[in-house]
N, C-alpha and C positions, 0 to 999 in steps of 0.2 A: 550885036551879040555874035560871038564867034560860033562856029560850028560845034566846037568842043563844049561850050557852055549850053548850047541848045540841047545837046545830047544828054546833059546832066540835069536839065530843068525838069521839074516834076509839077504836075497839076495837083493841087490839094483837093481831095474829095472828102467832104465832111459827112461821114456815115457811121452808123452803129445800129445794131439790131433793135435797139429801143426806140428808133424813129418810126417803127412800124406798129400798126394796130390792126387787129382783125375785127372789122366792123361790118355789120349788115346795114348797108347804106346805098343810096342812089349814086353816091360818088365813090370812085375807085381810089381817091387821093390817099387814104390811109395806108394803102399797100404800095404806092408808087416808089417810095425810097428803095425798097428791096428790088423792085423791077429795074430801076435805073442802075443800082449797084451791080446787078447781074449783067446788064448790058455793058457797062463800063469794064467789068472784069474780063469780058470776052474780047476786048480790043487790045491793040498793041500800044495804046497811049501810055506815056510815062506818068503814072499816077502815084500819088502819095496819099495813103488812106489815113484819115484823122478821125478818131472817135471824139465827137464833141462832148464836153462836160455839160450836164443838164443845167439849165438856167434855174434861178430861184423864183419864187412867186413874186418877189419884189421887181424882177425884170419884167414880168407880164403886167404888173401894176403900173409900169411906166406908160403903157399904152391902153390899159383898160382899168375900169374902176375896180377897187379891191373886192367889193361885194360880188361883182361879176366873176372875177377870177376864182374866188372861193366857191361860188355856186357851180361853176363848170368843173372844177377839180373835185368837188364833193358829189357831183352828179345830181344836184338839185335844180340846175338850170340846163336847158338844151344847149348843146355845143354847136359848132359850125356844120355838123352833119344832120342837125335836127334831132339828135338823140341825147340821152343822158348816160351814155355808155361809159362805164368806168375804165374800159380798155383805152378809150380815146383820152380820158383824163390822165391816165397813167403815162401815156406817151407824150403829152403836151410839153412837159418840161424838157424833153429830149428833142422833139420836133422843132422847137423854137431855138434850140441851142446853136445850130449852124449860123444863125443870124448874129450871134454874140461871140463866136469863136475865132474870128479873124485875129491872128496873133498880133499883139501890140495895139489893137484897136477895139478892145472890148466895149461893146455898146454903141459905137459910132455908126454901125451899119443899120441900126434900127431907128425907127421914128421916135421923136420926142414924146413925152407924156402928154396925153390929151387932157384938157380941162373939163 
């Protein structure tokens, strides 16, 4: 790669405000996307910001049972934080989006459906 093309190369960063959820939890994970975005913005790295499109429930159902996905999204089952917080449910379709957003490779970066 030439010096010229290196200067023009940009690192894609998949981020949008919907990736965050304010959750009272033992885990800080729901707020990490905003923290990382702020840290990256403070650098001189050549970044290209990409807001991922939210996935659909059918994408989550590729790796989880449909009843489980429905229960998490409706708040009738405990989520990964051990809560039934609808703020987490609202962010899930966005927080999973970067996995599916690789241009030209939708779905290939995620695991196949479990039986």
